[in-house]
KOLRO-866046 format. One record per atom (N, C-alpha, C): x, y, z; residue in one letter. Coordinates in steps of 0.05 Angstrom, whole numbers, padded with zeros to 5 digits, always signed. Layout:
XYZa...
//
This chain:
+01843-00788+00620m+01823-00810+00619m+01816-00819+00647m+01837-00823+00664l+01832-00832+00691l+01815-00812+00706l+01821-00786+00703r+01806-00765+00717r+01776-00766+00710r+01769-00769+00685s+01741-00770+00678s+01728-00795+00688s+01743-00817+00687q+01731-00842+00697q+01725-00841+00727q+01743-00828+00742l+01739-00826+00770l+01714-00810+00777l+01710-00788+00763f+01687-00771+00768f+01661-00785+00762f+01660-00799+00740i+01635-00811+00732i+01629-00837+00746i+01649-00847+00760t+01644-00872+00775t+01645-00868+00805t+01638-00844+00814s+01639-00839+00842s+01619-00855+00858s+01600-00867+00844k+01581-00884+00858k+01594-00909+00870k+01618-00915+00861y+01632-00938+00873y+01646-00930+00899y+01643-00906+00908s+01658-00896+00931s+01653-00913+00956s+01630-00927+00958e+01625-00942+00982e+01645-00965+00985e+01660-00971+00964l+01679-00993+00966l+01704-00985+00980l+01709-00959+00982f+01736-00951+00990f+01736-00935+01016f+01746-00947+01037g+01753-00933+01061g+01736-00909+01070g+01747-00893+01088k+01733-00870+01100k+01741-00844+01086k+01723-00825+01088k+01728-00798+01077k+01750-00784+01093k+01769-00771+01080s+01789-00755+01094s+01796-00732+01076s+01812-00713+01086d+01819-00690+01070d+01836-00698+01045d+01850-00719+01047c+01864-00731+01024c+01861-00761+01026c+01861-00774+01003i+01858-00803+01003i+01883-00817+01013i+01880-00836+01032n+01904-00849+01042n+01914-00870+01022n+01937-00881+01028d+01950-00899+01009d+01934-00925+01004d+01921-00935+01025v+01906-00960+01022v+01882-00955+01003v+01868-00933+01008t+01845-00926+00992t+01854-00921+00963t+01875-00906+00960l+01886-00900+00933l+01892-00926+00918l+01905-00945+00931q+01912-00970+00918q+01887-00985+00910q+01866-00985+00927k+01841-00999+00919k+01829-00987+00894k+01829-00960+00893i+01818-00947+00869i+01834-00954+00844i+01861-00953+00848i+01878-00959+00825i+01874-00988+00816i+01872-01006+00834n+01868-01034+00827n+01841-01038+00812n+01821-01023+00821m+01795-01026+00807m+01797-01018+00778m+01810-00995+00773f+01812-00986+00746f+01832-01003+00730f+01852-01013+00743a+01871-01030+00729a+01857-01056+00720a+01841-01067+00738n+01826-01092+00731n+01807-01086+00709n+01794-01063+00710a+01774-01057+00689a+01787-01052+00662a+01811-01040+00662s+01823-01033+00637s+01844-01053+00628s+01851-01072+00646k+01871-01092+00640k+01899-01080+00637k+01903-01056+00647h+01929-01043+00646h+01938-01036+00674h+01965-01035+00677s+01976-01028+00703s+01977-00998+00705s+01970-00988+00729i+01970-00959+00735i+01988-00954+00758i+02005-00934+00755n+02025-00927+00775n+02013-00905+00793n+02012-00910+00819s+02001-00891+00838s+02015-00864+00837s+02040-00865+00829a+02055-00840+00829a+02044-00820+00808a+02030-00831+00788h+02020-00814+00767h+01991-00805+00772h+01980-00812+00795v+01952-00805+00801v+01951-00780+00819v+01937-00760+00811d+01933-00736+00826d+01914-00742+00849d+01923-00741+00874r+01906-00748+00897r+01883-00728+00900r+01886-00704+00891n+01864-00685+00893n+01840-00693+00875n+01847-00707+00853v+01825-00717+00836v+01808-00736+00851v+01820-00751+00870l+01806-00772+00884l+01788-00762+00906l+01790-00736+00913k+01773-00725+00934k+01744-00728+00927k+01737-00724+00901e+01709-00726+00893e+01698-00754+00899e+01715-00774+00896v+01706-00801+00902v+01700-00804+00931v+01715-00791+00949g+01712-00794+00977g+01690-00777+00990g+01679-00758+00975i+01660-00740+00987i+01636-00754+00999i+01626-00775+00985q+01602-00788+00994q+01606-00811+01014q+01632-00817+01019i+01637-00841+01034i+01628-00839+01063i+01633-00817+01076k+01626-00814+01104k+01596-00816+01108k+01580-00803+01091d+01551-00804+01093d+01542-00832+01087d+01554-00846+01068k+01546-00873+01062k+01551-00892+01085k+01574-00889+01098e+01580-00906+01120e+01562-00901+01144e+01556-00876+01148a+01537-00869+01170a+01510-00881+01165a+01502-00880+01140q+01476-00891+01133q+01476-00922+01137q+01497-00935+01130q+01499-00964+01133q+01500-00971+01162q+01513-00955+01179s+01516-00962+01207s+01489-00959+01222s+01471-00943+01212m+01445-00940+01226m+01422-00955+01212m+01429-00971+01192s+01407-00985+01178s+01416-01012+01168s+01399-01032+01174d+01403-01059+01163d+01381-01065+01143d+01367-01045+01133v+01344-01051+01116v+01351-01048+01087v+01336-01062+01071d+01337-01061+01042d+01309-01054+01033d+01305-01029+01024l+01278-01020+01018l+01266-01034+00993l+01283-01046+00977s+01272-01062+00954s+01262-01089+00963s+01271-01098+00987r+01264-01124+00997r+01245-01123+01021r+01250-01104+01039d+01235-01103+01064d+01211-01085+01061d+01188-01096+01069i+01163-01080+01068i+01161-01062+01092i+01165-01074+01116v+01161-01059+01141v+01188-01054+01154v+01192-01028+01161v+01217-01021+01175v+01209-01005+01200v+01228-01003+01219q+01223-00989+01243q+01249-00977+01253q+01248-00952+01263r+01272-00940+01275r+01270-00945+01305r+01290-00959+01315l+01291-00968+01342l+01318-00964+01354l+01320-00949+01376n+01346-00944+01389n+01367-00932+01370n+01357-00914+01353g+01375-00900+01335g+01383-00914+01310g+01371-00938+01305k+01378-00953+01281k+01353-00964+01267k+01354-00964+01241w+01332-00974+01225w+01335-01004+01222w+01313-01019+01228v+01313-01048+01227v+01289-01057+01211v+01291-01080+01199t+01269-01092+01185t+01250-01105+01205t+01224-01104+01199e+01204-01116+01217e+01183-01131+01201e+01193-01146+01182n+01175-01161+01164n+01160-01183+01179n+01168-01190+01203d+01154-01211+01218d+01126-01202+01225d+01121-01175+01225v+01095-01165+01232v+01074-01174+01211v+01084-01181+01187c+01066-01189+01166c+01056-01217+01170c+01070-01233+01186n+01063-01261+01190n+01043-01264+01213n+01021-01276+01208t+01001-01280+01229t+00984-01304+01223t+00977-01318+01244n+00958-01340+01241n+00929-01332+01241n+00925-01306+01247e+00898-01295+01248e+00886-01294+01220e+00862-01303+01217k+00848-01301+01192k+00837-01272+01188k+00848-01258+01170l+00841-01230+01166l+00820-01226+01145l+00802-01208+01150r+00781-01202+01132r+00792-01186+01108r+00783-01193+01084i+00794-01180+01060i+00771-01168+01044i+00777-01146+01030a+00758-01133+01013a+00772-01123+00988a+00758-01110+00970k+00769-01098+00946k+00768-01068+00948k+00792-01055+00945l+00794-01026+00945l+00791-01017+00916l+00773-00998+00910k+00767-00991+00883k+00770-00961+00878k+00780-00954+00855m+00783-00926+00847m+00787-00923+00817m+00770-00908+00804k+00773-00902+00775k+00777-00927+00758k+00761-00947+00763g+00762-00971+00747g+00784-00991+00754g+00800-00985+00775k+00820-01003+00784k+00812-01015+00811k+00823-01037+00818e+00818-01048+00844e+00842-01065+00854e+00845-01067+00880t+00867-01082+00892t+00857-01093+00919t+00868-01116+00928p+00859-01127+00954p+00868-01110+00977p+00852-01108+00997i+00858-01094+01022i+00848-01109+01045i+00865-01113+01065y+00857-01128+01089y+00846-01108+01109y+00823-01114+01120i+00808-01096+01137i+00801-01109+01163i+00788-01094+01181y+00780-01105+01207y+00753-01119+01204y+00747-01136+01223n+00722-01151+01224n+00698-01132+01227n+00675-01140+01218a+00651-01124+01220a+00647-01115+01248a+00642-01089+01252g+00637-01078+01279g+00662-01068+01293g+00686-01078+01286e+00710-01070+01299e+00719-01042+01289e+00713-01036+01265d+00721-01011+01252d+00698-01001+01234d+00678-00989+01246v+00653-00984+01232v+00656-00962+01211v+00677-00946+01213y+00680-00925+01193y+00696-00934+01169y+00722-00938+01172i+00739-00944+01149i+00733-00972+01138i+00737-00993+01154s+00735-01020+01144s+00707-01027+01134s+00687-01020+01149d+00660-01027+01141d+00652-01012+01116d+00661-00987+01113n+00655-00972+01088n+00669-00984+01064n+00694-00992+01068v+00709-01005+01046v+00696-01031+01038v+00687-01046+01058a+00673-01072+01052a+00648-01067+01035a+00634-01046+01042r+00608-01040+01027r+00612-01028+01000r+00630-01008+00998s+00632-00992+00974s+00659-00994+00959s+00679-01005+00973g+00706-01006+00960g+00721-00980+00964g+00710-00961+00979q+00724-00936+00983q+00720-00925+01011q+00737-00906+01017w+00735-00889+01041w+00747-00862+01035w+00732-00841+01040e+00740-00814+01034e+00750-00812+01005e+00733-00821+00987g+00741-00821+00959g+00748-00794+00948g+00735-00773+00958d+00742-00746+00948d+00770-00738+00956d+00778-00745+00981l+00805-00738+00989l+00826-00755+00975l+00820-00780+00971v+00838-00798+00956v+00841-00787+00927v+00819-00778+00916g+00820-00767+00889g+00837-00742+00887g+00836-00726+00908w+00852-00702+00909w+00882-00709+00909w+00889-00729+00926v+00917-00738+00927v+00926-00748+00900v+00910-00764+00887l+00917-00774+00860l+00921-00751+00840l+00904-00731+00841n+00907-00708+00823n+00933-00693+00828n+00940-00690+00853q+00966-00677+00859q+00990-00693+00850q+00988-00719+00853l+01010-00737+00844l+01013-00736+00814l+00990-00734+00800e+00991-00734+00771e+01006-00710+00760e+01008-00689+00776k+01021-00664+00766k+01051-00667+00765k+01062-00687+00778d+01091-00691+00778d+01097-00721+00781d+01108-00733+00761q+01112-00762+00761q+01135-00770+00780q+01151-00752+00789e+01172-00758+00808e+01163-00758+00837e+01140-00748+00842a+01131-00745+00870a+01124-00771+00882a+01134-00775+00907v+01127-00798+00923v+01104-00791+00941v+01087-00810+00947f+01065-00804+00966f+01074-00812+00994f+01073-00794+01013v+01080-00799+01041v+01054-00798+01057v+01046-00821+01068d+01021-00824+01081d+01025-00827+01111d+01022-00805+01126i+01028-00806+01155i+01002-00809+01170i+01000-00832+01183g+00975-00840+01195g+00960-00857+01174g+00973-00877+01164a+00963-00892+01141a+00939-00910+01148a+00937-00918+01173n+00915-00936+01181n+00918-00962+01166n+00897-00973+01154i+00899-00998+01139i+00908-00994+01110i+00912-00968+01103g+00925-00963+01077g+00907-00955+01054g+00884-00944+01059v+00866-00936+01037v+00880-00917+01018v+00892-00896+01028f+00906-00876+01011f+00931-00889+00999f+00947-00902+01015s+00972-00914+01006s+00968-00934+00984s+00950-00952+00988l+00946-00973+00968l+00934-00962+00942l+00917-00942+00944t+00906-00930+00920t+00928-00916+00904t+00946-00901+00918a+00968-00888+00904a+00986-00909+00890a+00991-00931+00904a+01007-00953+00892a+00993-00965+00869a+00967-00968+00871m+00951-00979+00849m+00954-00964+00823m+00959-00938+00826f+00964-00921+00803f+00993-00916+00797f+01010-00934+00807g+01038-00935+00799g+01057-00918+00815g+01048-00906+00837r+01065-00888+00852r+01081-00902+00874r+01104-00892+00880h+01119-00901+00903h+01108-00888+00928h+01107-00904+00949v+01093-00895+00973v+01109-00901+00998v+01109-00882+01017v+01120-00886+01044v+01096-00884+01063v+01089-00905+01076s+01066-00905+01094s+01077-00906+01123s+01065-00889+01140v+01075-00888+01168v+01051-00893+01186v+01053-00913+01204d+01032-00918+01223d+01044-00933+01247d+01036-00925+01272p+01047-00938+01295p+01032-00962+01306p+01007-00966+01296v+00990-00987+01307v+00996-01014+01293v+01005-01034+01309r+01014-01059+01298r+00993-01073+01281r+00968-01073+01290k+00947-01087+01274k+00941-01073+01248k+00945-01046+01247n+00943-01032+01221n+00965-01040+01203n+00990-01040+01213v+01013-01047+01197v+01011-01075+01187v+01001-01093+01204q+00998-01121+01197q+00980-01123+01172q+00957-01109+01173r+00939-01111+01150r+00950-01097+01125r+00963-01075+01129l+00974-01061+01106l+00996-01078+01093l+01013-01090+01109c+01034-01108+01098c+01022-01131+01082c+01002-01144+01093r+00989-01166+01078r+00977-01156+01052r+00965-01132+01052s+00954-01121+01027s+00976-01117+01006s+00999-01107+01015i+01021-01102+00997i+01031-01129+00986i+01033-01149+01003m+01043-01175+00994m+01024-01188+00973m+00998-01183+00976d+00979-01196+00958d+00973-01180+00933d+00985-01156+00931s+00980-01139+00907s+01003-01141+00888s+00998-01144+00863v+01018-01147+00842v+01035-01122+00839v+01061-01125+00843g+01079-01103+00838g+01082-01083+00861g+01069-01087+00883f+01070-01068+00905f+01095-01070+00922f+01106-01095+00924k+01130-01098+00940k+01153-01084+00927k+01168-01068+00942g+01189-01051+00931g+01179-01024+00922g+01153-01021+00920r+01141-00995+00914r+01129-00982+00938r+01120-00998+00957v+01108-00988+00982v+01124-00998+01006v+01134-00979+01022n+01147-00985+01047n+01132-00974+01070n+01130-00990+01092v+01115-00982+01115v+01134-00977+01138v+01131-00954+01150v+01147-00946+01174v+01130-00951+01199v+01138-00970+01216h+01123-00976+01240h+01133-00960+01263h+01127-00934+01262n+01134-00915+01283n+01112-00894+01284n+01111-00880+01307a+01096-00855+01308a+01114-00832+01303a+01104-00811+01290l+01120-00787+01285l+01112-00766+01305l+01133-00752+01315s+01128-00730+01334s+01151-00710+01332s+01152-00692+01351d+01173-00671+01351d+01197-00680+01369d+01196-00704+01379s+01218-00715+01395s+01218-00745+01394s+01241-00757+01398r+01243-00786+01398r+01237-00797+01426r+01222-00818+01428g+01215-00828+01454g+01195-00851+01452g+01178-00854+01472t+01160-00876+01473t+01132-00866+01481t+01112-00876+01468v+01084-00868+01475v+01067-00894+01477v+01044-00891+01490q+01024-00912+01490q+01002-00905+01472q+00992-00925+01458l+00970-00921+01439l+00946-00937+01447l+00923-00925+01445g+00898-00940+01449g+00878-00933+01427g+00859-00951+01423t+00839-00946+01402t+00811-00948+01415t+00792-00934+01403y+00765-00933+01413y+00749-00957+01402y+00732-00967+01418k+00715-00990+01410k+00699-00983+01385k+00702-00999+01365g+00687-00995+01340g+00700-00974+01321g+00723-00962+01330n+00735-00942+01313n+00766-00944+01316n+00777-00963+01302v+00806-00967+01305v+00821-00943+01295v+00810-00928+01276g+00824-00904+01265g+00825-00882+01286g+00808-00883+01306g+00809-00862+01327g+00829-00868+01349g+00854-00868+01342t+00875-00875+01361t+00881-00852+01380t+00884-00858+01406f+00892-00838+01425f+00919-00844+01435f+00933-00823+01444v+00961-00825+01451v+00966-00816+01480v+00982-00832+01494k+00991-00824+01521k+01022-00825+01521k+01034-00802+01527e+01063-00800+01527e+01073-00814+01553e+01096-00827+01550l+01109-00840+01573l+01133-00823+01582l+01137-00821+01607t+01159-00805+01618t+01185-00821+01620t+01183-00847+01617d+01207-00863+01618d+01204-00887+01599d+01224-00904+01598q+01224-00926+01579q+01213-00952+01591q+01202-00951+01615k+01191-00975+01627k+01166-00984+01614k+01159-01010+01615p+01134-01020+01603p+01110-01006+01616p+01089-01001+01600p+01066-00987+01611p+01051-01003+01632p+01040-00989+01651k+01024-01003+01671k+00998-01014+01659k+00987-01000+01640d+00963-01009+01627d+00970-01027+01603d+00969-01053+01608e+00978-01071+01587e+00958-01073+01564e+00935-01060+01567g+00916-01059+01545g+00924-01039+01523g+00944-01023+01529l+00953-01003+01509l+00979-01012+01496l+00982-01005+01471e+01005-01013+01455e+01027-00992+01458e+01052-01001+01459v+01075-00983+01461v+01085-00977+01433v+01090-00952+01427a+01101-00944+01401a+01125-00926+01405a+01144-00928+01387y+01168-00911+01388y+01165-00888+01369y+01169-00864+01380t+01166-00840+01364t+01193-00832+01351t+01191-00823+01326v+01214-00813+01311v+01206-00787+01299v+01226-00774+01287l+01221-00748+01273l+01215-00753+01244l+01200-00735+01232l+01197-00736+01203l+01224-00734+01190l+01242-00718+01201d+01269-00715+01191d+01283-00742+01190d+01277-00761+01208d+01291-00786+01209d+01286-00803+01184d+01264-00798+01170l+01259-00813+01146l+01281-00808+01124l+01294-00785+01126l+01315-00779+01107l+01339-00797+01109l+01341-00811+01131e+01364-00829+01135e+01363-00853+01116e+01339-00861+01108i+01337-00884+01090i+01322-00879+01064i+01306-00858+01064f+01291-00852+01039f+01304-00828+01025f+01307-00829+00999k+01323-00809+00984k+01306-00795+00963k+01280-00795+00965f+01264-00781+00944f+01267-00751+00948f+01261-00736+00926k+01265-00707+00926k+01238-00692+00925k+01217-00705+00918k+01191-00692+00916k+01170-00709+00929k+01149-00696+00940a+01129-00712+00954a+01102-00697+00954a+01081-00714+00956v+01054-00705+00963v+01048-00719+00989v+01036-00705+01008m+01032-00717+01035m+01004-00716+01045m+00997-00735+01061k+00972-00735+01077k+00980-00739+01106k+00971-00722+01123i+00977-00725+01152i+00951-00727+01167i+00947-00749+01180d+00922-00754+01195d+00930-00769+01221d+00937-00753+01241v+00948-00765+01266v+00934-00756+01291v+00908-00752+01289e+00891-00747+01312e+00901-00724+01329e+00903-00701+01317s+00910-00675+01330s+00939-00670+01335s+00957-00689+01326f+00985-00685+01330f+01000-00676+01305f+00984-00665+01286e+00996-00656+01261e+01018-00635+01265e+01014-00617+01284n+01034-00596+01290n+01060-00608+01299n+01059-00630+01315k+01083-00642+01324k+01098-00657+01302k+01083-00668+01284v+01096-00681+01260v+01112-00660+01245v+01099-00637+01240l+01113-00616+01225l+01137-00605+01240l+01134-00602+01266a+01156-00591+01282a+01181-00609+01281a+01177-00635+01276g+01199-00654+01274g+01208-00657+01245g+01199-00640+01227g+01205-00643+01199g+01218-00619+01186g+01232-00603+01201k+01244-00578+01189k+01264-00585+01167k+01281-00605+01172l+01301-00613+01152l+01287-00627+01129l+01267-00643+01135f+01252-00656+01114f+01241-00637+01093f+01229-00615+01103f+01217-00595+01085f+01238-00579+01071f+01263-00578+01081e+01285-00565+01067e+01295-00583+01045e+01297-00609+01050k+01309-00627+01031k+01289-00638+01010k+01264-00640+01018v+01244-00651+01000v+01225-00629+00991v+01220-00628+00965n+01201-00609+00954n+01173-00620+00958n+01160-00613+00980v+01132-00622+00985v+01114-00604+00968v+01101-00617+00949l+01085-00602+00929l+01058-00595+00941l+01047-00612+00957a+01020-00608+00968a+01016-00627+00991a+00998-00620+01010l+00991-00638+01032l+00963-00632+01041l+00951-00653+01052t+00924-00650+01064t+00924-00660+01092t+00908-00647+01109m+00905-00656+01137m+00877-00649+01147m+00869-00664+01167e+00844-00659+01181e+00848-00635+01199e+00828-00617+01200w+00832-00592+01214w+00814-00589+01239w+00796-00607+01243s+00776-00604+01264s+00787-00597+01291s+00808-00612+01299t+00819-00608+01326t+00836-00583+01329t+00842-00570+01307h+00860-00546+01308h+00844-00520+01307h+00818-00521+01303k+00803-00497+01300k+00804-00479+01324k+00803-00490+01347t+00802-00474+01372t+00827-00477+01389t+00849-00486+01377r+00874-00490+01392r+00896-00474+01379r+00917-00469+01395t+00940-00455+01385t+00956-00472+01365t+00950-00498+01365t+00963-00516+01346t+00957-00507+01317t+00934-00496+01313g+00927-00486+01286g+00946-00464+01277g+00952-00446+01295k+00971-00425+01289k+00999-00436+01285k+01006-00456+01301d+01033-00469+01297d+01036-00481+01269d+01015-00494+01260i+01016-00505+01233i+01018-00484+01212i+01002-00463+01215i+01002-00440+01196i+01030-00428+01195i+01042-00423+01219d+01068-00411+01220d+01090-00428+01208d+01086-00454+01207f+01105-00472+01195f+01103-00473+01165f+01078-00474+01155l+01074-00479+01126l+01073-00454+01109l+01061-00433+01119v+01058-00408+01102v+01085-00397+01094v+01105-00394+01112p+01131-00383+01103p+01144-00400+01081p+01136-00425+01079q+01148-00442+01058q+01133-00441+01032q+01113-00423+01030g+01099-00419+01005g+01073-00434+01002g+01064-00447+01023f+01039-00462+01022f+01015-00443+01026f+00994-00448+01011k+00969-00434+01014k+00947-00454+01022k+00933-00448+01044p+00911-00466+01052p+00886-00462+01034p+00874-00484+01027q+00851-00483+01009q+00828-00500+01019q+00804-00494+01009t+00781-00511+01013t+00783-00534+00992t+00766-00554+00995p+00765-00576+00975p+00760-00565+00947p+00746-00542+00945g+00740-00531+00919g+00761-00512+00909g+00783-00508+00924g+00805-00491+00914g+00804-00463+00924g+00785-00455+00941q+00784-00428+00951q+00805-00424+00972q+00820-00402+00969i+00841-00395+00989i+00829-00387+01015i+00840-00399+01037l+00829-00393+01064l+00845-00371+01077l+00832-00355+01093e+00845-00334+01108e+00858-00345+01133e+00884-00340+01135t+00900-00352+01157t+00893-00339+01184t+00882-00315+01184n+00875-00303+01209n+00847-00310+01219n+00835-00329+01206n+00808-00338+01213n+00806-00369+01212n+00827-00382+01222y+00828-00411+01218y+00807-00426+01234y+00794-00413+01254a+00774-00426+01269a+00749-00433+01252a+00747-00421+01229k+00724-00426+01211k+00732-00443+01187k+00755-00453+01188w+00764-00470+01165w+00748-00496+01165w+00746-00509+01141p+00731-00535+01139p+00745-00558+01153p+00732-00581+01153v+00742-00604+01167v+00769-00613+01155v+00771-00612+01129n+00796-00620+01115n+00807-00596+01100n+00833-00591+01104v+00847-00569+01092v+00868-00579+01073v+00871-00566+01050f+00890-00574+01030f+00911-00552+01027f+00936-00559+01031w+00958-00539+01029w+00973-00544+01002w+00974-00523+00986v+00986-00525+00960v+01005-00502+00956v+01028-00508+00943k+01047-00487+00935k+01037-00475+00909k+01032-00449+00909l+01022-00435+00885l+01044-00418+00873l
//
C-alpha cells in the first residue's frame, strides 16, 4: 500500500529535501510522517524500502532549481521578466497615470477591450483597430484555425505589440504567452488583460526581447509606427548614450521553458527581421514543445542569408512553408516567397 501511495503522490516531492542517489534519513522521516498523519497510523522507517522513495526524489532537484530562479506565480502575475538569470514579476508596468486610448477588438462575433496608441502615434495597428476593430484579420483567422485543431495548444505570440493576436486568441478561450520588449506595448497589453473578463491567469506577458544570446539591446520606434521597432545591440551593460532609446534585456526562447510547462503550441513570430535569431535560441524549445504551426513575416528574409537559416532550422523538424492559400513553397526559391509565410507540420 505504501509503495503505491508514494508513486501516485510524487507531486508532493517539493516538500522534501534535495534529490540524491538515496533518500536521506531526514527526508525519509518527513515522508513517513506525512503518510502517518494521513493514515492516522504509525509507520516504522525500518520497514520502508528506500529505493521505493527514489521516484519521489526524481523531480526535487528540478523543482528547487525552478524555484530558485523564479519568484513569479503565473496564475497571479500578468507581466514577468527574466533579469540577471531570474524570473521576476513586473506587474507595476500595468500601473500608469497616463490616460490610455481604448477600442474594441472584434473577431467572429466576439469583442474585447484593447488599449491602443493615440491617433497618429501608430497609424497602422492602433488606428486600424480603432476604425475597424481588427488588424491583419486574415492572419489572426489563420492562427485561430490552427489552434482549433488541437485544444491543448497554447498560443505563443513573439512580438506581440499591443496584443491584437494575443487578445483574440484569449477571447476564444486559449492560453497565451505574449512576448514583447517595448514597455509601452506591454503597458497597454497588460491593461487590456486586466479589463477583459477571464483573461488574467490565461494570458502572461514576457517583457523581454528574444534572441540567440542573453544580453542588452536598445530599442527605438519610428514616428507614427510604433510596431516598426528597430534594435541596436549594446556591447556592454552600461546605460545607453542615447536616452531616447529604451533598454531591453534579451533572453532565449529556450528560457521560457523555465517557467512555462505547456507541451503544444501555435506560434507567431514578428520581430522585425530577427526571426532567425529567435529560432536559433530555441533549439531546446522545439525539442520539448510540439510546435504545430507558426507564421512569420518574410519580407526582410527574401534577399538575405537569414532566409536560409530559418529554412535550415524548420524544414528538418518537419515544417513545410506555405502560402496563405496552402500552396507548398519551394525552399530553393525563397526570394520569391510572399510577405507572410505559414509553416505547418504535414
